[in-house]
C-alpha positions in Angstrom: -25.2 -90.9 -60.7 -28.3 -89.9 -58.7 -29.1 -92.4 -56.0 -32.6 -92.9 -54.6 -32.5 -93.6 -50.9 -35.9 -95.4 -50.9 -34.8 -98.4 -52.9 -33.1 -101.5 -51.5 -29.5 -101.5 -52.8 -26.3 -102.9 -51.4 -25.7 -99.4 -50.0 -29.3 -99.3 -48.5 -30.4 -102.8 -47.4 -33.5 -101.6 -45.6 -36.6 -102.3 -47.7 -39.0 -99.6 -48.6 -42.3 -100.0 -46.8 -45.2 -98.2 -48.5 -48.3 -97.4 -46.4 -51.2 -96.9 -48.8 -54.3 -95.3 -47.3 -57.6 -95.0 -49.1 -59.9 -92.4 -47.6 -63.2 -90.6 -48.4 -64.3 -87.9 -46.1 -62.1 -89.1 -43.3 -60.7 -85.8 -42.1 -61.7 -86.6 -38.5 -59.4 -89.6 -38.5 -56.5 -88.2 -40.6 -54.6 -86.1 -37.9 -54.3 -89.0 -35.5 -53.4 -91.6 -38.2 -50.9 -89.5 -40.0 -49.2 -88.1 -36.8 -48.9 -91.7 -35.6 -47.3 -92.8 -38.8 -44.9 -89.8 -38.7 -43.8 -90.7 -35.2 -42.6 -94.2 -36.1 -38.9 -94.6 -36.6 -38.6 -97.0 -39.6 -36.0 -95.3 -41.9 -37.4 -96.2 -45.3 -41.1 -95.5 -45.2 -43.4 -93.8 -47.7 -47.0 -92.8 -47.0 -49.4 -92.6 -50.0 -53.0 -91.5 -49.7 -55.7 -92.1 -52.3 -58.4 -89.6 -51.7 -61.6 -91.0 -53.1 -63.0 -87.5 -54.0 -63.7 -86.3 -50.4 -65.8 -83.2 -50.0 -64.8 -82.6 -46.4 -61.5 -80.7 -47.2 -59.4 -83.8 -46.5 -57.2 -83.3 -49.6 -56.3 -79.7 -48.8 -55.8 -80.6 -45.1 -53.2 -83.3 -46.0 -51.4 -81.1 -48.6 -51.2 -78.2 -46.1 -50.3 -80.2 -42.9 -48.4 -83.2 -44.2 -46.4 -81.9 -47.2 -44.1 -85.0 -47.4 -47.1 -87.3 -48.0 -48.0 -88.2 -51.6 -51.7 -87.7 -52.2 -53.6 -88.8 -55.3 -57.2 -87.5 -55.6 -59.6 -89.5 -57.7 -61.8 -87.3 -60.0 -64.8 -89.1 -58.7 -65.6 -91.6 -55.9 -64.5 -94.9 -57.4 -65.5 -97.4 -54.7 -68.0 -96.4 -51.9 -70.6 -99.2 -51.2 -74.2 -98.4 -50.6 -74.8 -100.5 -47.5 -72.9 -102.3 -44.8 -73.1 -106.0 -44.8 -71.3 -109.0 -43.3 -68.3 -110.0 -45.4 -68.2 -113.6 -46.6 -64.5 -113.9 -46.1 -61.5 -112.4 -44.5 -61.1 -108.6 -44.7 -58.3 -107.3 -46.9 -58.3 -103.8 -45.3 -54.8 -104.3 -43.7 -52.4 -106.5 -45.5 -48.7 -106.7 -46.0 -47.4 -107.8 -49.4 -43.9 -107.5 -50.6 -43.0 -106.1 -54.0 -41.9 -109.5 -55.3 -45.4 -111.0 -54.5 -47.2 -108.1 -56.3 -44.8 -108.5 -59.3 -45.5 -112.2 -59.4 -49.3 -112.3 -59.0 -50.2 -108.8 -60.1 -52.5 -106.2 -58.5 -55.9 -107.1 -57.0 -58.8 -107.5 -59.3 -60.5 -104.2 -59.9 -63.8 -105.9 -59.2 -63.0 -105.7 -55.5 -63.6 -102.1 -54.4 -61.0 -101.4 -51.7 -61.7 -104.7 -49.7 -65.4 -105.3 -50.2 -67.0 -107.2 -52.9 
């Protein structure tokens, strides 16, 4: 039987923590961010990047320099807003949700692009 070390089992009681990063043309920030995440010592961590169709070589940079990171590239930009404005509520850019909560309430409404309405 093949065992996956990333799941919580009686043999591996450490929960999987997924860091999901959405980026578009963020290559100037990626080296510091990803190196910082790689230096942490939590034993059951996965890093997932959603590249929102960058045109600054971000996708190739990540694949070449961080091969253990899963990268999904959108075929087009699916959520950049046209202007900055003050948010009417709390920002959802950094949030921790456990898998049970997501399973219970479902994913975020697709109306909300990243964390802006």
